[in-house]
N, C-alpha and C positions, 0 to 999 in steps of 0.2 A: 568236621565232617558235615557235608550238606545233606539235609533231610531228603529222603526218597519221596518223590511225587508220584502218586498212583492215579490212574484214570480208568475209564471204562474198558480199555484194551487189556487191563490187568485182571479182568474177570472172565472166567471160562464157565459158561452155562453147560452143564452136562446133560440135564434133563429138565423138562418143564411139563407139568401135567395140570389140566384144569379139573379141580375137584368139585366145583360148584359154579353154575352159571345162572344168574338171575338178573335183576337190575344191576347188581354188582357181581364181581367174579372173584373166586378164590383159587389161586394157583399154588401148587407145590413145586418148588424150584430146588434142584440139586446143582450146586456150583462149587467152584473153588476159586480163590483169589490170591494175588500176590501178597506177601507179607512185608511189613516195614523193614525187617532185618534181612530181607532177600529170600528168593525162592518162592515156591507156591505152597499154599496151605493144603491140608487134607480136604476132601469133599465135605460139604455141609449141606443140610436140608433147611429150607426156610419156607414158611407159608406166606404168601403175598396177597393182600387184599387189593384187588385192582379196581380203582374208582376213576370216574371222570374227574378232571380238574375242576376246582371250584373258584367262584368269584365272590368276594365279600366287599361291601362298600359301606363306609360310614358317612351318611348324609350330614353335612355341616352347614349351618347358617352363620356366615361370618358377621352379619349385621347384628344378630341377636346373641351371638356366641353360644349357640345351642346345637345339640345333635339330635337326630331322630333315630330312635332305637326300637326294635321290635321284640315282642315276647311271644313265645310259642312252646308247645310241648315238645320234649326231645327224648326219644326212647333211650338214648345212651346215658341219660341221667337218672333213669327210673330206679335202678337198684342202689344208687349211691347218693341220692339226694332226697330230702324230704319235700322239696319243691322242684319237680322235673320240668317246670316251665322256666326257660332260660331267657334272660335279656341279652339280645344279640344284635349283630349287624344285619342289614339286608344282604341276602346271599342266595346263590343258585349255582347249579352245575352247568358246565359247558357240555351239553349233550347234543348239540346240533352244530351245523356249520357256522359258528359264530366266533367273533373275537371277544376277548374278555370285556372290553368296554361296552359292547352291545348287551352282554349278559347283565352287567351292572345296571344299565338303564332299564332293561326289560324287567328285571326283578324289583327295581325300585317302584315301578308302576304297579306290578302285580301284588307285591307284599305290603306296600305302604301308600299306594295311590299318590306317588311323589314323582315329579319330573326333575331330573338332575340337570344341572348346568355343566360347568367344567368338571373334569375328572382329574385327580392328582394321583398318579401312581405312588403307592407307599413302598411296597416290597412284594416279592414272591417267596413263598417258603413251603417246606414240607412239614405238615403238622404231626405226622407219626411215621417217620421213615424206617423205623425198625420193623414195620409190618405192612405198610401201605404205600402205594406209589402216588397217592393224591398230592397235588401241588395247588396251593391257594394263591390266587392273584388278589392283592389287597389294594383298595383305592379309598381315597377321600373324595366325596362328591359334593359339589356346591349345590345348595338348595335354599328355598324360602320355606321356613318351618311354620309360617303363619297358616293356621287352618289344618295342619297335619294332625292326624289322630284317627281314632276309630278302629274297627276290626276289618281286616282285609285278608287276601289270600285266595287261592283257587280251590273251590269246594271239591272239584273232581280229583284233586291231588291231596285231599284230606287236610288242607291248610286252614288253620284258625289262628290268625295272627293279630295281636293287639299292638297298635302303633302309639308311641308316646314321644313327646318332645321333652328332652332333658337339658337344663342348663349344663354347659360343659363342666363346670365346677362340681355339680352333683354327680355326673357320670364318673368323673375321676375319683370322687369320694367312694362311689360304689365299687370301683376297682380296688381301692385301698382296703375296704372292709370285706371284700369277698363276695358281695352281692352279684357282681359281674365276674363270672369265673370261667369264661371260655376264651380260647387263645386268640382268635381273630379280633374280638372286641378289645381285649387287653392290649394287644399290639397296636391296633389302630388308635385307641384313645391315648396311649402313652406317646405314640408318635405325634399326635396332634398337640399334646401338652408341650412337647419339645419344640414343635415347629409352628405353634399358634401365631406368633407375631408375624412371621414371614407369610403365612397363609392369609391372615387378615389384611396385611399390607397389599397383597396381590389381588385379593378377591373383594375386599370391602369397598 
């Protein structure tokens, strides 16, 4: 028996209400969808966190085999971490008429005072599709890490971002022991570990 393939046309939205509208939006959606065994399911209610799509980029120096990472306070980690300052990738939201590559380059300058060369697309993924429509565009960015560092960010956006250069081996060790514990950074660093030889052959 061939497995049933379901798609967007198998979902019927019955009602959609906006419960909150700020920088982000929260919708309450009533819908029903097709079932794997056939027929339509009963109506269900879901809250949906509506966000701009995000761009994350891991700046990589292929000559020194090092990465540039940023550290900043994150409200999402406040209640569940003794240290809510997270080590992360350069990142930003697509909130203007921009393509993801433009956001990657703009955020690298704003957050790390870093000019990126080639951009290597890694993947696109949904970080929390059970309740949010955000999609992340993930890149590797070629850079020269010499002189990178300091504190950067836009003061009018409340940014206080510390920039550090990490040997790739040290960043991977931080993933293994849990010091780096956010999805985009883990995915990008593990991807680089798997594809490092190919990247260095092309970029070095």
